C-alpha positions as CSV (number, residue, x, y, z in Angstrom):
1,X,18.8,17.6,10.7
2,X,18.7,19.1,14.1
3,X,22.0,20.9,14.4
4,X,22.8,19.7,17.9
5,X,22.3,16.0,17.2
6,X,25.4,14.0,16.8
7,X,25.4,12.0,13.5
8,X,27.2,9.1,15.3
9,X,24.4,8.9,17.8
10,X,21.7,8.9,15.1
11,X,23.7,6.1,13.2
12,X,24.0,4.1,16.4
13,X,20.3,4.3,17.1
14,X,19.3,3.5,13.5
15,X,21.6,0.4,13.7
16,X,20.1,-0.8,17.0
17,X,16.6,-0.4,15.7
18,X,17.5,-2.4,12.6
19,X,19.4,-5.1,14.4
20,X,17.2,-5.6,17.4
21,X,13.7,-4.7,16.1
22,X,13.2,-2.4,19.0
23,X,9.9,-0.8,20.1
24,X,10.7,1.8,22.7
25,X,8.9,4.5,24.5
26,X,10.7,7.8,25.3
27,X,11.7,6.8,28.8
28,X,12.9,3.4,27.6
29,X,14.9,4.9,24.8
30,X,16.5,7.4,27.3
31,X,17.7,4.5,29.5
32,X,18.8,2.3,26.5
33,X,21.0,5.0,24.9
34,X,21.9,6.8,28.1
35,X,20.7,10.2,26.9
36,X,18.6,12.9,28.5
37,X,15.0,13.3,27.6
38,X,15.2,16.4,25.5
39,X,18.0,14.9,23.4
40,X,16.1,11.6,23.1
41,X,12.9,13.3,21.9
42,X,15.0,15.3,19.4
43,X,16.5,12.1,18.1
44,X,13.1,10.4,17.8
45,X,11.6,13.4,16.0
46,X,14.5,13.5,13.6
47,X,14.2,9.8,12.8
48,X,10.5,10.2,12.3
49,X,11.1,13.2,10.0
50,X,13.5,11.0,8.0
51,X,10.7,8.3,7.7
52,X,12.9,5.9,9.6
53,X,10.6,5.6,12.6
54,X,6.9,5.8,13.3
55,X,5.1,6.1,16.6
56,X,2.6,3.4,17.4
57,X,-0.8,4.1,18.9
58,X,0.5,3.1,22.4
59,X,3.4,5.6,22.1
60,X,6.3,3.3,21.2
61,X,8.6,4.1,18.4
62,X,9.4,1.4,15.8
63,X,11.5,1.4,12.6
64,X,9.7,1.4,9.3
65,X,10.6,-1.4,6.9
66,X,13.4,-0.6,4.5
67,X,12.4,0.0,0.9
68,X,12.9,-3.1,-1.1
69,X,13.2,-5.4,1.9
70,X,10.4,-7.8,3.0
71,X,8.5,-7.0,6.1
72,X,8.5,-9.8,8.7
73,X,5.0,-11.0,9.5
74,X,4.1,-11.7,13.1
75,X,1.2,-14.1,12.5
76,X,-0.7,-15.7,15.4
77,X,-1.7,-19.3,15.3
78,X,-5.3,-18.1,14.8
79,X,-4.5,-16.1,11.7
80,X,-2.5,-19.0,10.3
81,X,-5.5,-21.3,10.8
82,X,-7.8,-18.8,9.1
83,X,-5.5,-18.7,6.1
84,X,-5.3,-22.4,5.8
85,X,-9.1,-22.8,5.9
């Protein structure tokens, strides 16, 4: 773990990702957690290192599914219709 990162901050951010299903870019995360950009980037890097987060192709950060828990599907009406056919 990065030595200057507060464990309470990491726990709070993990909890918010889990509870709210957040997808946040760096600037959004800085505002949400009211932290400066270098600290925010360090937090996001740490959570990626822990395999808690991953970065999406568009630059957002999302939580990975927890081991042993089902992943929520976000199926569009079109994909549901294809499955029924």
